[in-house]
C-alpha positions in Angstrom: 240.9 26.5 66.3 242.4 23.6 64.4 243.4 20.5 66.4 247.1 20.0 66.7 248.3 17.0 64.9 250.8 14.6 66.6 252.7 11.6 65.0 253.3 9.1 67.8 256.2 6.6 67.1 256.9 3.6 69.3 257.7 -0.2 68.7 255.4 -1.1 71.6 251.8 -1.5 70.6 250.5 -0.9 74.1 252.2 2.5 74.4 250.9 3.5 70.9 247.4 2.6 72.0 247.2 4.0 75.4 249.2 7.2 74.8 247.5 7.8 71.4 244.0 7.4 73.2 245.0 9.8 75.9 246.2 12.4 73.5 243.0 12.1 71.4 241.0 12.4 74.4 242.7 15.7 75.2 241.9 17.0 71.7 244.7 16.2 69.6 244.6 14.5 66.2 247.1 11.5 66.5 248.7 9.2 63.9 250.8 6.3 64.9 253.8 4.5 63.6 255.6 1.4 65.0 258.9 2.1 63.6 261.1 4.8 62.3 260.8 3.9 58.8 257.0 4.0 58.9 257.0 7.2 60.8 259.3 8.9 58.2 257.0 7.8 55.5 254.0 9.1 57.4 255.8 12.3 58.0 256.5 12.8 54.3 252.9 12.2 53.4 251.4 14.7 55.9 251.7 17.7 58.2 252.4 17.4 61.9 252.7 19.9 64.6 254.7 17.6 66.9 256.4 14.2 66.8 256.8 12.1 69.8 259.2 9.3 69.3 260.6 6.2 71.3 264.4 6.4 71.3 265.4 2.8 71.2 263.8 0.9 68.3 264.9 -1.6 65.7 265.9 -0.1 62.4 265.8 3.6 62.4 266.0 4.8 66.0 264.7 8.0 67.5 267.7 10.1 67.0 268.1 8.9 63.6 264.4 9.7 62.9 264.9 13.2 64.5 267.8 14.0 62.1 265.9 12.7 59.0 262.8 14.8 60.0 264.7 17.9 60.7 266.3 17.7 57.1 262.7 17.7 55.8 261.4 20.4 58.0 264.0 22.0 60.3 261.1 23.6 62.4 259.3 20.4 63.4 258.9 19.8 67.1 260.2 16.5 68.2 259.9 15.0 71.7 262.1 11.9 72.5 260.3 9.5 75.0 262.4 6.6 76.3 262.8 4.1 79.1 266.5 4.7 78.9 267.6 7.2 81.6 271.1 7.7 80.0 272.2 11.4 80.2 274.6 10.9 77.2 271.5 9.8 74.9 269.5 12.9 76.3 272.3 15.2 75.4 272.8 13.7 72.0 268.9 14.0 71.3 268.8 17.6 72.4 272.0 18.5 70.4 270.5 16.9 67.4 267.5 19.2 67.6 264.9 17.5 70.0 262.6 19.9 71.9 262.3 17.7 74.9 263.4 14.4 76.3 261.0 12.3 78.7 261.5 9.1 80.5 259.0 6.3 80.2 256.6 6.0 82.0 255.9 9.7 81.7 253.1 11.6 83.5 250.6 12.2 80.8 249.6 15.6 82.3 253.2 16.6 82.3 253.4 15.6 78.8 250.4 17.7 77.8 251.9 20.7 79.7 255.2 20.3 77.7 253.3 20.0 74.4 251.4 23.1 75.2 254.6 25.1 75.9 256.1 23.9 72.5 252.9 24.9 70.7 253.1 28.3 72.2 256.7 28.6 71.1 255.8 27.6 67.5 253.0 30.1 67.4 255.3 32.9 68.7 257.9 31.9 66.0 255.1 32.0 63.5 254.1 35.4 64.3 257.8 36.6 64.5 258.2 35.3 60.9 255.3 37.2 59.8 256.4 40.5 61.3 259.9 40.0 60.0 258.5 40.0 56.5 257.1 43.6 56.8 259.3 46.5 55.6 259.1 49.5 58.1 258.2 52.7 56.4 258.2 56.1 58.0 254.6 57.4 57.6 255.6 60.9 57.4 259.0 61.0 55.3 258.5 57.6 53.7 262.1 56.4 54.6 262.5 52.6 55.1 264.4 51.0 57.9 266.9 48.4 56.7 267.7 45.9 59.4 269.9 44.0 57.3 273.0 42.7 59.4 271.5 44.2 62.7 269.0 43.1 65.1 265.4 43.8 64.3 264.6 47.3 64.8 268.1 48.7 64.8 268.6 49.3 61.2 269.4 52.5 59.4 266.6 54.7 57.9 267.2 55.2 54.1 265.4 57.2 51.4 263.1 54.8 49.3 265.4 55.2 46.3 268.6 54.4 48.3 267.0 51.3 49.9 265.8 50.1 46.4 269.3 50.5 44.9 270.9 48.9 47.8 268.6 45.9 48.0 267.9 45.2 44.4 271.1 46.6 42.7 268.8 48.2 40.0 269.4 51.6 38.7 266.4 54.0 39.1 265.2 56.5 36.6 262.7 59.2 37.7 259.6 59.9 35.8 256.1 61.3 36.5 253.0 59.2 36.6 249.9 60.7 34.7 248.1 61.6 38.1 251.1 63.6 39.5 251.7 65.2 35.8 248.0 66.5 35.9 248.3 67.7 39.5 251.7 69.6 38.8 250.2 71.1 35.6 247.1 72.3 37.3 249.3 73.9 40.0 251.3 75.5 37.4 248.6 76.9 35.5 246.6 78.1 38.5 249.7 79.8 40.0 250.4 81.7 36.8 246.7 82.9 36.6 247.0 84.6 40.1 
């Protein structure tokens, strides 16, 4: 299994070193940035499963960084880590798309637990997207379920031709492939001989 990659952002060097070392010791691949602008550059140049950022930093703060990252990748998981216990800031961070809000100093084991939860949710969403891309076809009558505009699994079953016309707007013409033509001709000839 691939190691999860974390971008750790904080303007306090001791936090970057200690928390980064702890996360690496627990099997994560960690990149660090000491300001929001450097974190954004790092984010644009690589792939990360999770970003953990300080809230209060000079220049681009944690919420500004969160908003910029969500513009680039709306599915990125972001934790806000701060020494400020202000409920207004927590609400703003969560409304801006943060996945979690933790106070410094945080319990490292609690952080790992919350990270594991967000990774489980990411995996579930990834699988859901894969399954949503399948087109359900009845194995007997070959009708297709169209879930457009309904919850998954509640769609209407349509004949294949009807589904294609509705989804693509294309007109269909019926023909006969060479294999079916030969089978039909064989059946016609053998039925006449009996």
